[in-house]
C-alpha positions in Angstrom: 5.4 -15.6 -1.2 4.7 -12.1 -0.8 7.0 -11.5 2.1 9.6 -9.1 1.2 10.8 -5.5 0.9 9.3 -3.4 -2.1 10.1 0.1 -3.6 6.3 1.2 -4.6 5.6 4.2 -6.6 2.3 5.7 -7.4 0.8 8.7 -9.5 -1.7 9.9 -6.9 -4.2 13.4 -7.2 -1.4 14.8 -5.3 1.4 13.5 -7.2 4.1 11.3 -7.7 4.5 9.3 -5.1 7.3 6.5 -3.6 8.5 4.6 -0.6 9.6 1.7 1.3 6.8 -1.2 1.7 7.9 -4.1 4.4 5.1 -6.8 4.3 5.2 -9.5 6.6 2.2 -12.7 6.2 1.1 -14.7 8.7 -1.9 -17.1 8.0 -4.8 -14.7 6.8 -3.1 -11.7 8.3 -0.6 -9.4 6.2 1.4 -6.4 8.2 3.3 -3.8 6.5 5.2 -1.0 7.2 5.1 1.9 4.7 8.2 4.3 4.9 7.8 7.4 2.9 9.5 11.0 3.6 11.1 9.8 6.9 7.8 8.7 8.2 6.2 5.1 8.8 2.7 4.3 8.9 2.1 0.6 10.0 -1.1 -1.2 8.2 -2.8 -4.4 9.2 -4.7 -6.2 7.2 -5.5 -9.4 5.2 -4.4 -12.0 2.7 -6.7 -13.9 0.5 -4.6 -16.6 -1.8 -2.1 -13.9 -3.4 -4.4 -11.0 -2.9 -3.6 -8.3 0.3 -5.9 -6.0 1.7 -5.7 -2.8 3.9 -7.9 -0.4 4.9 -7.7 2.5 6.6 -7.9 6.4 7.3 -5.1 9.2 6.2 -4.7 12.7 7.1 -4.6 14.8 4.3 -3.7 18.7 3.4 -6.9 20.7 2.5 -9.4 20.6 1.0 -9.2 16.5 1.5 -9.0 16.4 5.3 -9.3 12.4 7.0 -10.1 10.1 4.2 -10.6 6.5 4.5 -8.8 4.1 2.1 -8.8 0.7 0.7 -5.9 -0.7 -0.9 -6.1 -4.0 -2.5 -3.1 -5.7 -4.6 -0.9 -8.6 -5.1 2.6 -10.0 -6.3 3.6 -11.9 -9.1 7.4 -13.1 -9.0 9.0 -10.0 -7.5 6.1 -6.9 -9.3 3.6 -5.8 -6.6 0.4 -4.1 -8.5 -2.7 -2.8 -6.8 -5.0 -0.1 -6.3 -5.9 2.7 -4.0 -9.8 3.1 -3.8 -11.4 6.1 -2.0 -14.8 8.3 -1.9 -12.7 10.7 -4.0 -10.4 9.2 -5.9 -8.5 6.1 -7.6 -5.2 5.3 -8.4 -2.9 2.4 -8.9 0.4 1.5 -7.6 3.4 -0.7 -8.7 6.4 -1.8 -6.8 9.5 -4.1 -7.2 10.9 -6.4 -4.8 14.5 -5.3 -3.4 14.9 -7.5 -0.2 
């Protein structure tokens, strides 16, 4: 089961980032709320086995502008691990279940 609250960290090309991710699954759909710096972004994705995938777009500071991304990850025990892929860069993220 991947449902839960995770403290997530990533070392991105724009620096170290951390936040809280709440995952909720229903059938083959996975919803997530990612909270970072007092903002929350709602993600809608899919789940296949123990792998979740989210696709979306984020507005970044110059020179990036709007950037499409794909987040793919999975949960093993209380550990969340995954990768964020864009046309410009790729980075790993990880998290620990806290609730």
